C-alpha positions in Angstrom: 109.4 62.3 118.4 110.2 60.2 114.9 113.5 61.4 113.8 113.7 62.9 110.1 114.7 60.7 107.3 117.1 62.9 104.8 117.5 62.3 101.2 120.3 60.5 101.8 119.1 58.0 104.0 116.3 57.9 102.0 118.4 56.8 98.8 120.2 54.3 100.5 117.4 52.2 101.4 116.1 52.4 98.0 119.9 50.4 97.3 118.3 47.7 99.3 116.6 45.7 96.8 114.1 42.9 97.3 114.2 40.0 95.1 110.2 40.2 95.3 109.9 43.6 94.3 109.9 44.1 90.3 110.6 48.1 89.5 110.4 49.7 86.1 109.6 53.2 85.2 106.9 55.1 83.2 107.1 54.5 79.4 109.7 52.0 79.6 110.3 48.4 78.0 112.3 46.7 80.9 114.1 42.9 80.5 113.5 41.7 84.3 115.3 38.5 85.6 113.0 35.8 86.1 115.5 34.7 89.1 112.2 35.5 91.5 110.7 32.0 90.0 113.9 30.1 88.9 114.7 30.1 92.9 111.8 27.2 92.9 113.1 25.2 90.3 115.8 22.3 90.4 119.0 23.0 88.6 117.6 20.5 86.1 115.4 21.5 83.2 116.1 25.0 84.8 114.9 27.1 81.8 112.0 24.9 80.5 110.2 25.0 84.3 110.9 28.8 84.6 109.4 29.5 81.5 106.7 27.8 82.2 106.3 29.5 85.6 106.9 32.6 83.5 103.5 31.8 81.9 101.5 31.0 84.8 103.0 33.8 86.2 101.5 35.7 83.3 98.3 34.1 83.0 97.7 34.8 87.0 98.4 38.3 86.9 97.5 39.7 83.4 94.4 41.4 84.6 96.2 43.0 87.7 98.8 44.1 85.4 96.5 45.8 83.1 95.6 47.8 86.1 99.1 50.1 85.5 98.5 49.3 81.4 101.3 47.0 81.4 102.1 44.7 78.3 104.0 41.3 79.4 105.6 38.8 77.8 108.0 36.2 78.1 111.3 37.1 76.1 114.4 34.5 75.7 117.6 36.6 74.8 119.6 33.1 73.5 121.0 32.7 76.5 118.5 33.8 79.4 115.0 34.1 80.0 113.3 37.1 80.9 110.2 39.3 81.9 109.3 42.0 78.9 107.3 44.6 80.9 106.4 47.4 78.6 104.9 50.7 80.9 103.0 53.2 79.4 101.8 56.7 81.2 100.7 54.9 84.6 103.0 54.8 87.8 102.2 52.8 91.1 102.5 49.7 93.1 100.4 46.7 92.9 100.7 43.1 94.7 101.2 39.5 91.9 100.5 36.4 92.3 102.4 33.7 92.9 102.1 30.5 90.6 103.4 28.3 93.3 101.4 29.5 96.4 98.4 31.6 94.2 98.9 34.0 97.1 100.2 37.8 96.6 103.9 37.2 96.9 105.2 39.9 95.0 105.0 43.4 94.1 104.9 45.4 91.1 106.5 49.3 91.4 106.4 51.6 88.4 108.4 54.7 89.0 108.2 58.3 87.1 111.1 58.7 84.7 111.5 62.3 86.1 111.5 61.0 89.7 109.8 61.6 92.8 111.4 64.9 93.3 109.9 66.0 90.3 106.6 64.5 90.6 105.8 66.5 94.3 106.2 70.2 93.1 103.8 68.8 90.0 101.2 67.9 92.8 101.6 71.1 94.6 101.6 73.6 91.2 98.5 71.9 90.0 96.6 72.4 93.6 96.5 68.6 94.4 94.0 68.2 91.7 95.4 65.3 90.3 96.1 62.6 93.1 96.8 58.7 92.6 94.0 56.6 93.1 94.2 54.0 95.8 93.3 50.0 93.6 90.5 48.1 95.3 93.5 45.0 95.3 95.1 43.4 98.4 97.6 45.1 100.5 101.1 44.7 99.5 102.8 42.0 101.4 106.5 44.2 101.7 107.0 47.6 103.3 109.9 48.5 100.8 111.1 52.0 101.0 110.6 53.0 97.2 108.1 55.5 97.7 107.9 58.8 99.4 105.2 58.8 102.2 103.7 62.1 101.2 102.2 60.8 98.1 99.5 58.9 100.3 99.5 62.3 102.6 98.3 64.5 99.4 95.7 61.6 99.0 94.4 61.6 102.5 94.2 65.3 102.6 92.2 65.6 99.7 89.9 63.1 100.1 89.3 64.7 103.9 89.1 68.2 102.4 86.1 66.8 100.4 84.7 65.2 103.6 84.7 68.6 105.7 83.1 70.2 102.7 80.4 67.6 102.4 80.2 67.7 106.4 79.5 71.4 106.5 76.8 71.5 104.3 74.8 68.4 106.1 71.4 68.8 107.2 70.3 66.7 109.9 66.8 65.7 111.5 66.6 67.5 114.9 63.9 67.0 117.2 63.7 69.6 120.3 60.8 71.4 121.8 60.4 75.1 120.6 58.0 78.0 121.1 56.8 78.2 117.5 55.7 75.3 115.1 58.4 74.1 112.9 58.5 71.2 110.3 56.4 68.1 112.0 54.2 68.9 114.9 53.8 66.0 117.9 50.6 67.1 117.9 49.5 64.3 120.3 52.2 65.0 123.0 51.1 69.3 122.7 47.5 67.9 123.8 48.5 65.5 126.2 51.5 66.8 128.2 52.2 70.4 127.1 48.8 72.1 127.2 47.6 69.9 130.6 50.9 71.7 132.5 50.0 75.3 130.8 52.8 75.6 128.4 51.1 76.5 125.2 53.7 77.8 123.7 55.9 74.5 124.2 55.7 72.5 120.6 57.9 69.3 120.0 59.1 69.2 116.7 61.0 67.2 114.0 62.6 69.4 111.2 65.8 68.9 109.1 68.5 71.7 110.3 72.1 72.0 109.4 74.0 70.7 111.8 78.1 70.4 112.6 79.0 66.7 113.0 81.1 66.7 116.0 81.9 62.9 116.5 83.0 62.6 112.7 84.6 66.5 112.7 86.7 65.4 115.7 87.7 61.9 114.1 88.9 63.9 111.6 90.6 66.2 113.8 93.1 63.5 115.0 93.8 61.6 111.5 94.9 65.5 110.4 97.2 65.8 113.1 98.4 62.5 112.7 99.2 63.4 109.0 100.8 66.0 109.9 103.3 64.7 112.6 104.3 62.7 109.7 105.0 65.1 107.6 107.1 66.8 109.8 109.6 64.1 109.5 109.7 64.4 105.7 110.6 68.3 105.6 113.9 67.3 103.8 112.3 66.0 100.6 111.1 70.0 99.2 108.6 72.3 99.4 105.7 70.7 98.3 105.7 69.1 101.7 106.0 72.1 103.5 102.9 73.0 101.2 101.0 69.7 102.2 102.2 70.9 105.8 100.3 74.4 104.9 97.4 72.1 103.8 97.0 70.2 106.4 97.1 73.0 109.1 93.9 75.0 107.2 92.2 72.0 107.0 92.9 71.5 111.1 91.3 75.1 111.2 88.3 73.7 109.6 87.8 71.2 112.3 89.4 72.9 115.2 86.1 73.1 117.4 85.7 69.2 117.7 88.5 67.9 120.4 91.0 65.5 118.0 89.8 61.8 119.3 90.7 58.8 118.1 88.6 56.0 116.8 87.5 52.9 117.6 86.6 50.0 114.9 83.0 50.3 116.3 82.9 54.1 115.8 84.2 53.3 112.2 81.7 50.2 111.5 79.0 52.9 112.5 80.2 55.7 110.7 80.5 53.7 107.3 77.2 51.9 107.8 74.7 55.0 108.9 76.3 57.9 106.6 75.0 57.5 102.8 76.0 60.7 101.1 77.7 60.2 98.8 81.2 59.2 97.2 83.0 61.7 99.3 81.8 60.8 102.7 83.0 57.4 101.5 86.2 58.3 100.1 86.9 60.2 103.4 86.0 57.4 105.9 88.1 55.3 103.8 91.1 57.5 104.5 90.5 57.8 107.8 90.7 53.8 108.4 94.0 54.2 106.3 95.4 56.6 108.7 93.8 54.6 112.1 95.5 51.5 110.9 98.8 52.8 109.5 98.2 51.3 106.2 99.6 53.3 103.3 101.3 53.3 99.9 103.8 50.6 99.5 106.6 53.7 100.7 108.3 54.7 104.1 107.6 54.7 107.8 104.6 53.3 109.1 102.4 54.4 105.8 102.9 51.0 103.5 101.2 48.6 101.5 98.2 50.4 99.5 98.0 49.8 95.9 97.8 52.7 94.0 97.9 54.3 90.6 98.7 57.6 89.0 98.1 58.6 85.5 101.0 60.9 84.2 99.3 61.7 81.3 96.5 63.4 83.1 99.1 65.2 85.8 100.6 66.5 82.9 97.8 67.8 81.6 97.0 69.3 85.0 100.7 71.1 85.5 100.4 72.4 81.9 97.0 73.8 82.7 98.0 75.3 85.9 101.4 77.2 84.1 98.9 78.0 81.5 96.6 80.0 83.6 99.3 82.1 85.2 100.6 83.0 81.3 97.0 83.9 80.4 96.9 86.2 83.3 99.9 87.8 81.8 99.1 87.7 78.4 95.0 88.2 78.7 92.7 86.0 77.1 90.3 83.3 78.2 91.9 80.0 78.9 89.0 76.9 78.8 89.9 73.2 80.1 88.9 69.8 78.4 89.4 68.8 81.9 86.4 70.9 82.8 84.9 69.6 79.6 84.5 73.3 78.6 86.1 72.5 75.3 84.3 69.8 74.0 82.6 69.5 70.5 80.6 66.8 69.5 80.7 64.4 66.9 77.4 64.1 65.0 77.4 60.5 63.1 74.5 59.7 60.4 73.5 57.0 61.0 75.3 56.8 64.7 78.7 54.6 64.9 78.3 52.0 68.0 81.6 52.9 70.3 83.2 55.4 67.5 84.5 58.6 69.2 81.5 61.1 69.8 83.4 64.3 70.8 86.8 66.3 69.5 88.2 67.4 73.3 91.5 69.6 73.2 93.2 70.0 76.3 93.3 73.3 76.4 92.1 76.3 74.5 93.1 80.1 74.5 90.6 82.5 73.5 91.6 86.2 72.3 89.5 88.1 70.4 90.0 86.8 66.8 92.8 84.2 67.9 92.4 80.9 69.0 95.5 78.9 70.6 94.7 75.6 71.4 97.2 73.5 73.4 97.6 69.7 73.6 99.8 68.3 76.1 101.4 65.0 75.2 103.5 62.9 78.3 105.6 61.4 75.7 109.6 61.4 75.1 109.5 62.5 71.6 111.0 65.9 72.2 113.8 64.4 74.3 114.3 62.0 71.6 114.0 65.1 68.8 116.5 67.2 70.3 118.8 63.6 71.1 118.5 61.7 68.4 117.4 63.9 65.7 114.1 62.6 63.3 116.0 60.6 60.9 117.0 58.2 63.8 113.6 57.7 65.3 112.3 54.7 64.7 109.3 54.1 62.3 106.9 53.8 65.5 107.3 56.7 67.3 107.6 58.7 63.8 104.1 57.6 63.7 103.5 58.5 66.9 104.5 61.9 66.3 102.4 62.6 63.5 99.4 61.0 65.0 100.1 63.7 67.7 99.9 66.1 65.0 97.2 65.4 62.9 95.6 65.6 66.2 96.1 69.3 67.3 95.4 70.1 63.4 92.0 68.3 64.1 91.5 70.1 66.9 92.0 73.7 64.5 89.6 73.2 61.7 86.6 73.8 65.2 87.0 77.2 65.9 85.1 80.0 63.0 88.8 82.3 63.6 90.7 83.5 61.2 93.8 83.0 62.7 94.6 80.4 64.6 97.7 78.4 66.6 98.6 75.2 67.6 100.6 73.8 70.3 101.8 70.3 70.7 103.7 70.5 74.1 106.0 67.9 75.6 108.0 67.3 79.1 111.3 67.3 79.3 114.1 67.2 81.8 115.5 70.6 83.2 119.0 70.0 81.8 117.2 69.5 78.1 115.2 72.6 79.2 118.4 75.1 80.3 120.0 74.0 77.0 117.0 74.9 74.8 116.8 78.4 76.2 120.7 78.7 76.0 119.9 78.0 72.3 117.0 79.7 72.1 115.1 76.3 70.8 112.3 75.9 73.4 110.1 76.6 70.4 109.6 75.4 66.8 107.4 77.0 64.8 105.6 76.2 61.3 102.6 78.1 59.6 100.4 76.5 57.2 98.1 78.8 55.1 94.8 77.8 53.3 92.7 80.6 51.7 92.6 83.4 54.0 92.9 80.9 57.3 96.5 80.6 59.1 97.4 78.2 61.7 100.5 78.6 63.7 101.9 75.6 64.6 104.6 75.4 67.3 106.1 72.1 69.0 107.5 73.0 72.1 108.6 71.5 75.9 107.9 72.8 79.4 110.2 70.9 82.1 108.7 69.0 85.0 109.4 72.0 87.4 109.3 75.3 85.7 109.7 78.3 88.3 108.0 81.4 88.3 110.5 83.4 86.3 110.5 80.9 83.2 106.9 81.1 82.6 108.2 84.3 80.2 109.5 82.2 77.6 106.3 81.5 76.9 104.9 84.7 76.6 105.3 84.6 72.6 102.7 81.6 72.1 100.4 83.8 73.5 100.7 87.3 72.4 99.1 88.4 69.4 100.7 91.2 67.1 
């Protein structure tokens, strides 16, 4: 049995950085050393040649870097060449081409600025509805221990869950003898073979029937047990891993009637070529292949190498939605989600603008009698910056972004016809910031805009990346009407 790897051991493994791995955090502008390029260069004319290689490196990888929404640039600080990479809201891992060999010699990893231990609980609290996307790119060359393996397990389990759901509703053509005609009857067989033998109630019928694909369920059972074995070695990473284990056990129960069976390449090729029932089946079979070939995210253990991407903005919106659902259950009202297209309000242009914005889609709307509360989740550092540096220390660019956030949520406020409207901009914050805000009673900043008989309540607030159940009450006042 594989030995568990503790958090300490994993942290130590992070320190053994590889020169071919470029790392930064989301929403960060990093100035990285060009040492990974200059090692190919003779000491004479080093800067000039390195700069040329740097430009070639960016030209080769510009499309790949765009997958993670990276803005690349060669930067000269006055005494040293740097690779300037500006990240936004996407995290993940991708391979990069070398300007020397034109092969995938390097890797780029964007980590969440709130840490992997912050991502896990959020994924679990959203019900694993927002998961990493596996990119259709070459596998990463190295197996660096930089990403926890449960990140891939969440993708595999989610895909296998969808695959099982579709298998449970699968109709297959069945052919058998019945005492009553059903579907298409082979009358030639009946007249020539059955009647002559005196079998007057023996009809050869062909008809669609709801059946289990036992072969595929056996393969899924094998993959699930393999995933559970991997997750058992990661218990020390947090409660979210235990929830993944429970999730895995629930899926195993659904296929327990079919014994686990390791697939061979011929079986997988046959299944991929013969089953044409939509995206869920196709993605589920991809997950089977990854697990069977011991592929995975650029992370720990035997699962390493698959390029992937996760949009932290979408994840934060899902997290806020999950938390608001619990709050609304306590305060009353009806929650609508932009993710489900429940808040969409079309914009009708005259004449129509090609490519222009066609609708307004607030992230979340809480409706309660004659009161509407609009919530816009923003995965930005504005809240941390406001409480650390203050408005007057903001750069002009960040001030402009914050104003745009306010204007956007106020535009949403023009949609409802209710007399009283509330709008909230909700930003993420770190745990220590949240505790400080609660102690000072400053976790919500409010303002009122009155025009005629309409009043808009405007709120700025934050939600920590790991919100405890008992802390939900701090948001009750936002959704309680007098």
